[in-house]
C-alpha positions as CSV (number, residue, x, y, z in Angstrom):
1,X,13.6,-44.7,-44.8
2,X,16.2,-42.0,-45.1
3,X,17.6,-41.3,-48.5
4,X,21.1,-39.9,-48.9
5,X,22.4,-38.0,-51.9
6,X,24.5,-41.0,-52.8
7,X,21.3,-43.1,-52.8
8,X,19.7,-40.7,-55.2
9,X,22.8,-40.6,-57.5
10,X,23.0,-44.4,-57.7
11,X,19.3,-45.0,-58.0
12,X,18.5,-47.2,-61.1
13,X,15.2,-46.9,-62.7
14,X,13.5,-49.7,-64.6
15,X,12.7,-49.1,-68.2
16,X,9.2,-49.3,-69.4
17,X,7.7,-49.5,-72.9
18,X,8.0,-45.9,-73.7
19,X,11.0,-45.5,-71.4
20,X,12.3,-42.4,-69.7
21,X,14.8,-39.9,-71.1
22,X,17.8,-41.1,-69.4
23,X,19.7,-37.8,-69.5
24,X,16.7,-35.9,-67.9
25,X,16.4,-38.5,-65.2
26,X,20.2,-38.3,-64.5
27,X,20.2,-34.5,-64.5
28,X,17.2,-34.4,-62.2
29,X,18.8,-36.9,-59.9
30,X,22.0,-34.8,-59.9
31,X,20.0,-31.7,-59.0
32,X,18.1,-33.5,-56.2
33,X,21.4,-34.9,-54.8
34,X,23.0,-31.5,-55.0
35,X,20.0,-29.9,-53.2
36,X,20.0,-32.6,-50.6
37,X,23.7,-32.1,-50.0
38,X,23.1,-28.4,-49.5
39,X,20.2,-29.1,-47.2
40,X,22.2,-31.6,-45.2
41,X,25.2,-29.2,-44.9
42,X,22.8,-26.4,-43.9
43,X,21.1,-28.7,-41.4
44,X,24.5,-29.8,-39.9
45,X,25.6,-26.2,-39.8
46,X,22.3,-25.3,-38.0
47,X,22.8,-28.2,-35.6
48,X,26.3,-26.9,-34.8
49,X,25.0,-23.4,-34.4
50,X,22.2,-24.6,-32.2
51,X,24.7,-26.7,-30.1
52,X,27.0,-23.6,-29.8
53,X,24.1,-21.4,-28.9
54,X,22.8,-24.0,-26.4
55,X,26.3,-24.0,-24.8
56,X,26.3,-20.2,-24.8
57,X,22.8,-20.2,-23.4
58,X,23.8,-22.7,-20.7
59,X,26.9,-20.6,-19.9
60,X,24.8,-17.4,-19.8
61,X,22.2,-19.1,-17.6
62,X,25.0,-20.2,-15.3
63,X,26.5,-16.7,-15.2
64,X,23.0,-15.3,-14.6
65,X,22.5,-17.8,-11.7
66,X,25.9,-16.9,-10.3
67,X,25.1,-13.2,-10.7
68,X,21.7,-13.6,-9.1
69,X,23.3,-15.5,-6.3
70,X,25.9,-12.8,-5.9
71,X,23.2,-10.1,-5.9
72,X,21.2,-12.0,-3.4
73,X,24.3,-12.5,-1.2
74,X,25.3,-8.9,-1.5
75,X,21.7,-7.9,-0.6
76,X,21.8,-10.1,2.5
77,X,25.3,-8.8,3.4
78,X,24.1,-5.2,3.0
79,X,21.0,-5.9,5.1
80,X,23.2,-7.5,7.8
81,X,25.7,-4.6,7.7
82,X,22.8,-2.1,7.9
83,X,21.2,-4.0,10.8
84,X,24.6,-4.2,12.5
85,X,25.2,-0.5,12.0
86,X,21.7,0.3,13.3
87,X,22.2,-1.9,16.3
88,X,25.7,-0.4,16.9
89,X,24.1,3.1,16.6
90,X,21.4,2.2,19.1
91,X,24.1,1.0,21.5
92,X,26.1,4.2,21.0
93,X,23.0,6.3,21.6
94,X,22.1,4.3,24.7
95,X,25.6,4.5,26.0
96,X,25.7,8.3,25.3
97,X,22.3,8.7,27.1
98,X,23.5,6.7,30.0
99,X,26.7,8.8,30.3
100,X,24.6,12.0,29.9
101,X,22.3,10.8,32.7
102,X,25.4,10.1,34.9
103,X,26.9,13.5,34.1
104,X,23.5,15.2,34.8
105,X,23.1,13.4,38.0
106,X,26.7,14.2,39.1
107,X,26.1,17.8,38.1
108,X,22.9,17.9,40.2
109,X,24.7,16.3,43.1
110,X,27.6,18.8,42.8
111,X,25.1,21.7,42.5
112,X,23.2,20.5,45.6
113,X,26.5,20.3,47.5
114,X,27.4,23.8,46.4
115,X,24.0,25.1,47.4
116,X,24.4,23.3,50.7
117,X,27.8,24.8,51.2
118,X,26.5,28.3,50.3
119,X,23.6,27.8,52.8
120,X,26.1,26.6,55.5
121,X,28.4,29.6,54.8
122,X,25.4,32.0,55.0
123,X,24.3,30.4,58.2
124,X,27.8,30.6,59.6
125,X,28.1,34.2,58.5
126,X,24.8,35.1,60.1
127,X,25.8,33.3,63.3
128,X,29.2,35.0,63.3
129,X,27.5,38.4,62.7
130,X,25.1,37.7,65.5
131,X,27.9,36.6,67.8
132,X,30.0,39.6,66.9
133,X,27.0,41.9,67.4
134,X,26.2,40.2,70.8
135,X,29.9,40.6,71.7
136,X,30.0,44.2,70.7
137,X,26.7,44.8,72.5
138,X,28.1,43.1,75.6
139,X,31.2,45.3,75.5
140,X,29.1,48.4,75.0
141,X,27.0,47.4,78.0
142,X,30.1,46.8,80.1
143,X,31.5,50.2,79.1
144,X,28.2,51.9,79.9
145,X,28.0,50.2,83.2
146,X,31.6,51.1,83.9
147,X,30.9,54.7,83.2
148,X,27.9,54.8,85.4
149,X,29.6,53.2,88.3
150,X,32.7,55.3,88.0
151,X,32.1,58.4,86.1
152,X,35.2,60.3,87.4
153,X,37.5,57.3,87.3
154,X,38.8,58.1,83.9
155,X,39.8,61.6,85.0
156,X,41.5,60.6,88.2
157,X,43.2,57.7,86.6
158,X,45.1,59.9,84.2
159,X,46.5,62.1,87.1
160,X,47.7,59.1,89.2
161,X,50.9,57.2,88.5
162,X,50.7,53.9,86.7
163,X,51.0,50.5,88.4
164,X,49.6,51.4,91.8
165,X,48.7,48.4,93.9
166,X,45.7,50.0,95.5
167,X,44.0,50.6,92.1
168,X,40.5,49.2,92.4
169,X,39.2,49.7,88.9
170,X,37.1,46.9,87.5
171,X,39.2,47.0,84.3
172,X,42.4,46.4,86.1
173,X,40.9,43.6,88.1
174,X,39.6,41.9,85.1
175,X,43.1,42.1,83.5
176,X,42.1,44.5,80.7
């Protein structure tokens, strides 16, 4: 059974043979009532404080949960961004390698063509030189043969008038 300060103040005691000092009993009851009132006020204040602290704790726990969730989400996002950046970097590197391979292959092909053209030009030059040499040799041979066959023709030719129809020189017959 709960006793309130009012119950204590209004408590009536029975009187016995020797009785109680009524003033002491009343004073004691007043002290007990006053102490109970203080304790009840303190208890109510503590309950209010606990309630406020519970609310604050609940609020803090909610904030902590939201913060943890935000941190977790931020971590996931940063991991996703990092993975995306890594994947993008790999794609860029692969693309660059592919382009480099194409450029290298094209350069090799161009170099092969240039070497082939140089080789063709050298072959053409050698062939031209050989043909020119053969032509020069053929002309020298013809000149030598012409001098052997007609050693004095050059001297007699200079003393005779030009455009004679009876000229039998091999050079005039060939149209030279």
